[in-house]
N, C-alpha and C positions, 0 to 999 in steps of 0.2 A: 247498269239506266242507260236507254239509248237519249243524245242531244234532245231529241224535241221533246222526251215524258219531262226532263229537267227541266226544262226551259216555260213547260206549261205550267209544272209545279210553283215555278218563279212568278210566271200572272198572276198566279192563286192567292199567291205571298204578296205580291203587289198591288192584288184590288185590296184587301185588308188592310195593308197598311193606308193605302189612300183612307180609306171609311175610319180607320183609325186616327188618321193628320186631322183630317175635316173633323172629327168629333172634340180633338184637341184643340184645334182652333176656333172651332166654337166655345171652348171651355176659357180660353184665351180673353175673347169678347167679353165673354159672361165678369170676368176679372177684371177687362179694363172699366166694364161700366159701376162697379166698385170702387173702385181706383178713383175713377172718375168722383162718384157722388161721394167719398172720403176725405178728398185730393189728399190722395197718397202717387210718390213716384211711380214710375212706372219700371225705373230698375229695382229688384230686391240679391243684389250679390252674396248674400248669406242664403240665401233660399237655394241661386242657381246651385252653389256648390255645394250644399248638401245634397242635390240631387244630382251633383255628377259624381259625388264619391260615392252613391249608391249604387249608379249606373256601373262606373269602373271595375266595384267591386262583387256583381252580378255577371260582368261579361268575359272573365277571365282571358282566354289570352287575346281574346279581340276587344280587352279592355282600352284599346288605343283609336280604334275606329268606331267605340262606340261611343266616350267621350267629343270626336270631332261631329256625329252624328246629332246629338243633344247639346252641344253647341251652335252648330245649325239651330235647329227646333229653337230653342230661346229666341235666337236672333229673328227670325221669322215670326215671331210671338210677343215679340216688345215693336215689330215694326209695326202690324196689325194695329196693338192696343197704341202705339203712337199715332196711327190714322184716327181711335175713337176719342183719343184723349182733348178735352176741349179746353185746357189752361192754356192762355193766354199766352202767345213768345212774343217773341221780337222781332224772328225771322220772318211770324206769319203776317205781323204790319209792314216789313218792311219789304215784302215781296209782293202783296197786295197792291200797295200803295205804287209801286213801279210798275205792277203791269196796268195800273190804270193810268198813270201818268206818259205813257207810253204810247204811240203812235202804230200804225197799221205796217208800214215800212220805215227804215231807218233814215231820216232824214240824207239826202246830196250834197245839202249845202251848208254855211254854218264860219262863222267865225271860229278856227282852232289854232291853236297853241303848238307850237313845233320849236324840241332844241335844235340847231345851225344854223344853217341858210340854205340859199338855192343850189339844186343837184343833192344834196345829201340823201342818204337812204329814209331817215326820217321825214324827208319832203315828198319823195316816193310815196312812201305808205302814208302821206295823208291825202294822196292827188287818187292813193286806192278806196280809202274809208271815206272821204266827204272829195269829192268827182268837182266839185263847184262849189267848193269849199273857198273861202278867203284866210290866209296863213300867218299868222304873224310868227316873224319868229324874235326869239330868246334863246339867252348866252347856257343855261344848263335845265339840267330836271327839274331842278326846285323851284324855280321861273317856272315853266310847264303847269306844275301842279296851280301853284300861286295864283299864275294869270284863271287857272280853271275856277279853285278856291272865292278869288276877288269876284268873278262874273264879268272881268276881263273879258273872255273868249266860252264861249258855251263846249269846245269843245278841246282835249288835251290830246297829241299821240306820242307815244312812249316805248322804246324798246325795251322787250322783258325777257329776252331769251335768245343766242345762236346756235346750231346746231354742231356750231366744233365750238366753241371759245365758252359756253352754259350760259350764268344767268346773270340780268346784266343785276348786281344786287343794289346798288343805289336805287334801283327801281320799287324791287320789294321793298328798301327801307324805305320809304316813300307811302308808299300802300300801309304801313305798317303806322306810320305815325300821322296822313294827313286823310281826312273823311273824301273818298273819291269812291267813284263805283264806274266799273269796268261795263262798258253798254256795246261794245263791239269788237276785233280781233281779226290781223288776217298777217300772212309770211312772206315774207318777200324774200327772191334768191339775188344775193349776193354775189357779186363778181369783181372783184380788187385786182382793181391797174396801178402799177407804176408808172406814174407819170413827171415828166419833167419840161422844160423849155423847146422845140422842136432843135434837131440838130444834137440833142446831148446825150450820150455814148452811156451803159452802163459804167465803163470805170472811170468816168468825168464824176462820178455821185460819192459824196462825202458825206451825207446829211439825209433824211427821211424822217419827215412828218406823216402823222395820221391819227388818228382815235385810238385810246389804246384795246378799243374792242378789237380791229380791224389789225391794229399790229399785231395783236393776239392770235388772228386767225391767219397770220403768213409771216408767225414764227419761225418757221421752217425753212423758207428761202430768206428771213433775214437773218438768221442763226448761220447760216452757209456765206455770209459776206464778210471782211476784213475791213476794219479802218472804215467803216461807217457807222454816224450815230445816229441809234433812233430816239426824236425827237414826238412826245404825246403832247396833240392841242386838241380841242374841244370838240372835233368833229373831222369827218373825211372832206366835204366842201371846204372847210375851214382852212385845210391842209392843204388842200390845190391853188386856192385864192392865197393861201402865205407865199406859195414860190411858185406863182404867176407875177405879184406882186413885190418880190424880193429881185427877180430876174439874175438870180444866183447860175449859173451853170454846174455847179454842185449841188443844188439842192432839189429833192424828188418829194413827192406826195405819193402816199398809197391811197386811190379817191377811186371814182367812178368812172368811166366811160362815158359818160353824159357829162359827167365835168371838163374832161378833157375841152370840149369841143365850145364850154362856157368860158371859162379860160383860160384858152388861146394854148394847152398844153397840146402833148406827144405822148402818146404810150413807148415806154422803154420796154416793157415787160409786160404782158395779161397772162402769164400764168404762175403766177406768185401764190395764190393761197392756198392752203395745207392741203383743202379738201373742196373740190367742185363740189360735191354736196352741200353748200353753206349756204343756208336759210337765215333770215331773221324774225322774229316775231314782234308785233307792235300791236298796243292796247292802246283804243280809245275810251279816255274818262271825261267824267262830267262832275260838276258837282252833287245835284239832284239824280238819286237815282231812278233809272227809269229804264224797263222792259221794253224791247220793237221786239215786233213779229219775227217769228223761224228762233227763236232763242233758242238753242241747246245746251249750252258748255255755262256750267256754272265755279265760281270761284270762288273761293272760301280762305280764311285767316284760324286756323285753331290754334289749342294750347291745353293741354292735358297735365295729369300729374307723372311726375319722374316716377314710373313703378313699372315692374314688368307685365307685357301685357297691354298696356294704357293705349298705344296706337295699334295696337290688332285691334280692340274694343273695340276702332272707332273704323276700320276698313274691314273688318267684316263685317258690318253694316253696310256698307257699301257692296258687297260682294251677296249678301242675302237678297237683295235688291235686281243683283245681275248691272251695277253701274259703272263703267268702263273710267278707272283713273288714270289723266294724261299728264297728270302733271303731282307728283311731292315734291316740296322741297323743304329744307329743315329752316334756320334764320336762325340767329341769337336776337333771344330778344332786349329792346331797347333800352337800355336803363336797367337791366335786371340781371344777376351773376347767374351765369352758367345756364341759365332757362333757354330754352327752346319753344319757337311756332313754326308751324307747319303751312304750307301753300298748300293748297287741294284746288288741282283742276278735274272738274268732271265732266264728262258726255250722258248729258241727264235734260230731259225737260220738264222744267217745274208742273207743267201739266198731266205729266203720268202719273197714272196714282202710285201713291206711298214715295214721293220724290221730297212732294214739301212734308210731309208728316217725318220724312227721315233726317230734314236739318233740323228740323222741331227737335226730334230727341237727340241729335246731336248737340244741340244750341244747350241745353238740357244738361249732358253731357261732361260738357268740354269745360276746365279753366276760363276759357279764352275763346267767344263765339263771333265771328266778322263776315257779313255775308259782302263779297265786294261787288256781285253783279249776275245777272244771267243775260248772252247774249251769246248773236250768233260770231262763227269766224268767215270772212272771205277770202 
């Protein structure tokens, strides 16, 4: 048989499959109406297992493919049913309230809490996120969260991950414990330099100060030094200021180029970071959940049963809707032994069909579900 004839036959089968698929989805809608009327849950795992067992038995040597086909059909069917079920969910109420609170565009001004001091990377992120904002400097990430929660500042800016050194776990811990909402994010290209007093040479340096994240991002350079103490401090800008005030020709800081001019230091070495592709992502948080125009990312915290396939069951719902997951981070659940939470970031618009119902389905399915916010990245 010629290839063209085979393709014609496949086209005929595809037409039949489409008709059967549409019939099946119509029946799923009828099932949703029944479940809605009788207050029954969408998921019936026993029923799905029975169908999958029958299908794989009949499929012969194609059982693996038949299993995945029908698993996908179940996901699509549940997604459609979730759109039609009218049972109230916390996430829908949150989203609707957040959308009502949002303005047309993200504000350019406001009081913003920032860990560190002038010249730090967090300050640069503040300037990008709120170009005309008024910055309140605090000493720690916890203080940023506290300033936002107390109402002292409307916004707070926190680093959440670095392309070279991974996630900032302290910030993830804060997101677990505090009632905070993510309303914006941005990425900054980070360039680290070794700064010291003018005239100081590399061989003069016996101690280097910087933030632990910056030290991690320059680990190869630091690992090649002999007889040099590495001393963590609160912030890269703090490190530069400390070296300037210390006045010692044996001290240096890993900091930014802008801090050299700010604190009267000179660059000893500008090629010290492990990777030139070094970006840090910052989030902007608020106390009151708000969704601004252009929001196309979603952040969640979820927990699920510790059993085979539990996480797959969650992720398959994203695949069924064609939603791209840009982040999956596991963290120990605070105060619970050997239990884990998952931080998810999705590229999705809440106004798109199926997205909010998918979140509602996740809320019903997961042991724990926290909607952190929907926002745009600039």
